[in-house]
N, C-alpha and C positions, 0 to 999 in steps of 0.2 A: 646606820641609824641605831641608836641604843637608848634605853631608858635609864641611863646612869646606873647600870648594874655591873660595871666592869666587864662587859661582854667583849668578845673578839671574834674575828673571822674563824680562828681555830676552834673556839667553843661552838660556833654555829656549825662548822663542819662535823665536829664530834657528835653534837646533839642530833644532827640530821642522819648521820651514819647509824647511830645507836637506835634512833626511833624507827629506822627502816630495817631493824633486826640484821644489820650488816649485809643485806641483800642488794643494796643499791650499788651502782658502779661508782667507786671512789673518785674516778676522774670526772665524772659528770657532776657529782656532789661538790667537788672542789671548784669546778667551773661555776656552778650555781652560787655557792657561798662567797667566792671571790668577787663575783659580779652582781651580787644582790642589790647594792645601792644603785648601780646604773640601770638594772632591770626595773627597779621600783620607780626611778625617775622617768623611764620610758613609759611605764604604765600610766603615770600621772599625766605625761604629755598626751597620751592617747585618750585621756578623759576619764580614767577610772576614779571614782569618788570614794576615797578611803575615809574611814572614821578618823576624826581629829580629836586631839586632847584640848584642854582648856586654853592652851597657848596657840592653837592652830596647827600644831605639828601632827603628822600622821601618828595615830595611836598604835601601840603595840600590845600584844598579850601573849601569855604562855599558850602552848598548844603541843599535844603529843608528848608530854613528859619532859619538855625542854626546861633547863635550869633558869634561863633568862628569858625575858619578854623580847621576842624578835619577830613575831608574826603580825603583819599588817592585816587589816580586815575591813570589809565593807558592810 
């Protein structure tokens, strides 16, 4: 999921590692960022009600110094 900001899984990984001051386990962060879309879909299936944009898509925002909007929120 992207907000048309030319984001990528690699950028998500780098932002997450940097925002964690390089203390996070890179293998865990890689698994999280690689699987973020399926994790999000599972949360929707479980009934999490995310904020939506004007088109009904899950809305995204910046958080923690990220360069691109990639955080879903409720």
